[in-house]
N, C-alpha and C positions, 0 to 999 in steps of 0.2 A: 504493498498498497505505501500510497504516494502523499505527498501536499505539496507536489510543488516547489517544493524546496529540496527533494532530492527522490530521480529516480531509483527504482528499486533492480539497482542491475547484478552480476555479482562478478569480484574482485578478486587477484589475489595478492599477497601481500609483495611479492616484486612488483605490481603493477603499482600497486599503493606507493608505496615507495619511489619512484618512480615521479610518480605525482605531483608528490611531496616537492620533490626536487626538485620537477620544473617550476613549482610555487613557487619554491625558495629562490631561483633566480632570476624569475621574474617582480619580483620584489626589489631583486639586488638589482637590478637594474632600472626597475622604475625609481629606484631612491637614488644611485649613481645619477642618474642621466637629471635627477635634481637638482640633487647638489652643484654639478658641471654647470649647467645650465643659469644657477644661478650666481656661483662663481664668475661665469664666461660677462655674464648681462651686467654684475658691477666691476667688473674691470672694466669694461667697455664704458657705462655712468661716470667712470671719475675724471672719464677724459671730458664731458661734458660742465656745462656751470651748473652752480645748484640749483639756479633756477629752474634750470629744466629737471629736472629729481625729487624736487619738494614742493608742492604743490598742496594745495584745499588737506582733501583728510591726512595724508601721509603728514606736511606737516601738524595738524591739531597730532594728530598720537605720540609723532617722533617728539615736540614742543617739553611733555613732561617730564620725558628719561632724561632730556638734554639737562633740559632744567636744575632736577635735581641732581643730575653729577655731573655736569659740570660749570654749572653757575652755585648751586648750594643753596636753593630757593626751592620752594613748595609749593609757585606763585610762579608756572610759565607766560601768563598776560605781557611781562618784557620782552621776552625773547621771543613772543607770535607777532607787535610788534613792533619791534625790526624786520624781522621778519614781514610783513606786513608791504615795509616801504618798499619793498624792491619786489612784493608778488601784485597782486590780488587781494581787492577790501575785503581778503576772507574771513580776519575776524576783530568785526568792531571795535570800537567802548560804547561799551553800553553800561548803565545801573544794575547793580547788580544786592539787595543786602541794602539801600545807600548807600552805596562804591561807586563811582565811577572805575572798573576794570575793563581787563581786554579782555574777555571770558571765553576758555579752550572750553570748548561744546561738545570734546571728543571723551569718552575716558579713560581711564590710566590701566586699564584690560592690557593691551599693549605691549605699554613701554611698563606694567610688572611683568612682563612674561619674557623680553628679551633684558631684562635689569641688571644681571647676569655676567651676560656678555658686554655691554655699554662697561662697570666697571672695569673690566681687568683691561679696555681698550684704553679710560682714564686712567686707568696703574699704568701705560703700556705710554702715553701722553705726557704721562707725568718723570716715569724716565728717565727722556732722551730730554727733557727741557721747556717740551712743549707750555706756552701760556695756554690759554682762560678764554682771548680771547682770539687764537691764532687758526687760519683759516683747515690748518693740517688737521686740530683737535675735531673741529665740526665733520670732518669727511669720515676722520677716523672712528669719530661715535655715531656717523649714519650708515656706517660700512657697518658696523657691528650689530647695531640696532637691524639690517637687514640680513644678516649673516645669519643674528640671532632668529627672527621671524623664521629663515628659511629653517632650520634645525627645527622647531615646534614641528613646520610644518612636516617632513619627514618623517616627525617621529609617530607623528597624525598619524600619514601611511599606513604607518610600517604596523600603527596598532590596532585602525580600522582592518587590516590584514587578514590578524590573529584574531580580530572580533571576529571577524565575520567568516572564519576559515572556524568558530568551535559553532558555525550554526549550517557551515556548508562546505562540501568536498575544498581541501587546500587551493586547490589548481581554479578549479570556480571565483571562489575565493579570492585569487590574487585579477585573474582576468577581467575582473566584475570593477575591483578598484582599481586596476587601468586602464580600463575607460569609459571610469565617469570623469574620470582624473583626467586622460587627453579629450574627454570629451565632452568637457563645461568651462565655464571657468575661473575650475579652480587649476583648472594647467597655467592660466598668462598668472595667479593671484598667488600661484606659492614662489615663481620663479621670475617674473617680472618687475610685480606692484606688493613684493611683500611689507611694506610698508603701508599699505592697507592691512585693517584687519582681517582679512577675509583666512590669513592663512593661517594667523596665530588662530582665531574661534574656529578654522576647520580645523585643525589638528585638535585642543582641547575637545570636538565632541566626537572626537573619535576617542580618544583617549577615555572619555566619561563610559563607552556605550564598552568599550574593551575595558577597564572597570571593574560596570554595574557586573557582564557575563563573565567576568573571574572571582566576582561574588555571588554568582548564580551555582557556579563548581562548589564549592564549597569550602573550600583548605583558603585557611588565610583570608577568611571571610569581614573580617570587621573594618582590617586597611584597604581592602581594594575600598569597600564601603568606604568611607571615610576618600580614598583616592579621588571618588568616584563625583563626591561633596565638591572638592576642593573644583577636579572639572570646570561642573557643573557652576561654582561661581565666577571661576574664567571668563565662560565660556560668556556668564550675564557682564560680566564687566569690559567684554572685547563689543561685544554689540550685545545690545540689549533688549531686541525683540528678536533672538536663539535660542531666549528662556525657552520657547514654545518646543525646540527641537534637540533638548534635553527630557524633557515629559518621558518616549518613551522607556530613557535609559530610567528612571528614576522609578516607572511602572515594573523594569523587571529587576530590580531590588523587594519586589516585591511576590517574585516569584521565588520556584527551585529545579532542580536537574532532582529530574526521576527515572529509577532503574534505564535502563537500558540506553543511555543516549551515551552521548561520549564521543564513541568512535564513528569516526567517519562523517562527518559532519552532519551528527543524527542527533542535536538538542535543543534544537526550537519544537521536534516534535514529544520532547520528550518535561516541555516548561511546565508546569504547577502550581497551581498556590501556596502561598505560603501560609501555613496559620500566622494570627496575627501578632502573637507569643514571640513568634521567629526572625520576622518582619520589623519590628519596631526596634532594636538592636542596629539595625541595618539603616534604620530608616535614619533614628537619629542623630546616629554616626555621616551619614549623609550630608544633616544639615547642617552641622557641627560646623562641617567641611564645605558643604555653600556659604555658609552666613559671614565664615573669614572674609574675604575675597570683598565679597556688597557690603562688611562696613570698613574695611580697609576704603574699597572706593568715597563714602560713607565721609571718613572720618578729614579725608582731605579734602573733599567742597564744605564741615565745615569750619575746616583751618583752612581755605584760602576765601569761599565767598560766606560766611557765615549763616551756610544752614546746610544742612540733614542730606533733605534731600531739593536735589538741583535741579531744575529745568533746565538745561541747557541747549532746546533745541524750541528755544522764545522763538515768535514767527513762525513757526515748520508745523508742520501735521496733519494728519490728516483728512481724506474728503473722499467720502462714496460715493464709485462713480464704474457703471459697469462697466463704460466701457476701455477705461483705462484700463480695467481688471483682465479682457478678451485684449487688446494688447499686451499687456506685458506679457501673458502668454505666447500670443501668435504671428504678433508685428517685426519689421525689420526694422524697429527702435530697438532693438534692444531684448526681442521678445524669443522668450525662453525654449521654445516649439522649432524656433524660428532657427535661433542661432544655435542649438543642442542636442537636434532631434534625436539623439540614442536617449534622452533622456522616457524620448515615449513609451523604449520599450520599460523601462524601469517605470514608470506608473502603470502597467501592459502589465508587469511582471507582479506589483501589489497587490493588482484586483483580480489574477491572477489566485494569487496565495493563497486569500481572505477566502475566494469558492472554497479554493481546496483541500482550508481548515478540516470545512465541516462540525464535528463534532469540541474536535484540540482546543477549548473555545482557551486556553492561556496563548498558543501562538497565532486565535486570530485576535485576540484582542492585541496580542501587541502589535499584530501587521497593522489594525485600524486605526492603531495609536503613530504607527510613523505614518501611515498616509491620512490621516487626521494635520498628524503637524507640517506635513509638507504643503498641507489645503491651509490652514492656518497664514501658515510664511509668507505663500502665495496673496493670497487676501489683504494680507498686514502689509508688505509695501506696493499691491496692489493697489489700493486705498491711498500711499503714502502720494501728500504733497506733487510731487517728482516722483512720478513713477517710472522713472525712464533712470534714476541716481545717475543726471548726468554723462561725463565720458568716463564710456565703461567700453570692457573685450566682453560682451556679451553681456546678457544675464551675472551680472555680477553677484544679484544675490541667491544664487545657484549654487553658488563654489560653498557657503559656507556648510550645506546637507549631502556634502559629500557622500558619506556615509548611510545615509539614508537611502540617499539614490542607488548607492550599491546594491545592499539589501533585496531592491524590489527588482535593478537588472538581475541581480546574482539567482532569483526564482523563473526570469522566462532564461534565459540560458542555458541553467540545469533540465527546463522542462528541455528544451531542444538538443541544446549539444550534442550529447550522448546520440541522435539518433540522423541528429545531420548538421554536427561541427562549423563543415566547408562555410555553408550559405551561413551561419552564426557570424562566425567571425570572420565574414568580406562582409554580411550587414553593418555590423560594431565598426568596423578598422573605416567602409566608405560614413558613416556616420562622425565615427569621430575625425576627420580627413574636411567634411564641410565644417566641420565646428572650426577645426584650425586653421582651414584656407579663409574664414571671415576670419578670425585672429590677427592673423596675414597680414589681411585688404584693414585690416581696422592701424595696426599699427605701421602699418607703410602708406599709410596717409587716401588712402581707396576709397575707404568708404565714410562717412561722416564719421562723429565721435560723438553724437547724438541726436542723428536729427534719424527721418525715416531711409531708407537705402534708394538709392534715382538706378535705373540701367536704361543701355543709349541700345533703341533695338531699329534695325533698320527698315528705313522703312515707315517707320513710327515717329520715332524721331525719343528723346528721354520721357521713360515711366516710374513713377513710384509708385512703389509697392510696398502694398499698405502697412 
């Protein structure tokens, strides 16, 4: 019997070992490729001027850590004001709690994550005698922050593979993670734009699911429950809306692994609800871990702006518009399925998994939570006043839930890979190529950074795609 999560077939121990070895090589190749791309892009970016590499969101995320490490103050406002003299006026002065300040509307999660890397870089600049105002100090700290974000992205991809391999055969897990990575905006925002918070948020989301599944397995459950909570807290401190993406991980903490699970990716079929007395310790530890980063964020706001809860996106908000919801998914202006067609198969896999789950209520509940989280994040971003999110490489909001997309894609792949391997791999590769081609057009400015795509048709002229 199969749930769409695993097709029943006879496999020898030798074939199983070969599959695990191939999956491991694919994951290592992916991580090595990501590190190489990131390092090469960082070297190339050092040739450019600072203005070309630190704009808008990047400046806001980096400013916290830069002010803490290099300038010895908690408030990044003076730093942002200085940078805004050279950049667009993205951080205007305004009154906050009776004081005129230059507020940083972005949370501190990105800077918290890369702070150890920036601290090491600052120590190196002090050893060689570079001053605080030295431009080389700025470049070294920025490079350290970018490489730190790259490391978190690599760790997240590895944890995502390890987590998915508990639910699926290793090769299916590796192929799913790989194709979701190169077939979505996660590819661009891990190596090309790591100073945006998407790479770090994606990494911590993957870590939260890996920790939750380790907790489900039983050994060292308390330690993993605390780790899961810490990762979820960091997700919130990176991108607040991503809280909906870690709700299924919280549900996983309420489950346990039954008899017959664990081998060859049979874990999801063996999930059962745990008694409340077993759930409470893990839930409390996860809550403690989650509260830590959130309290730290609130303490920073209180110290800098005098408010425990600071509404940093003043003047921005949500506007319910059905047309924008449709454009978010299908338009040529960063539409999800237009830029990343591989996610159609991920959505289809989730639907297939829920249909095939049948009487396995724990599995059905988990898959429904995954699908509901993806729907919720799409509705939230579709309702945002600037639904296209500005200059972005595709649907950049889709980079964060990489692991959730991979769950759906793995169900689809596992359902058809054994019977039609060539067709499945060719289809996945074609979808990924379409996404990569559009990314290349974006980077080379062949398509507009934040507008609908216009194509020239012989005999007709220029036609704007919807």
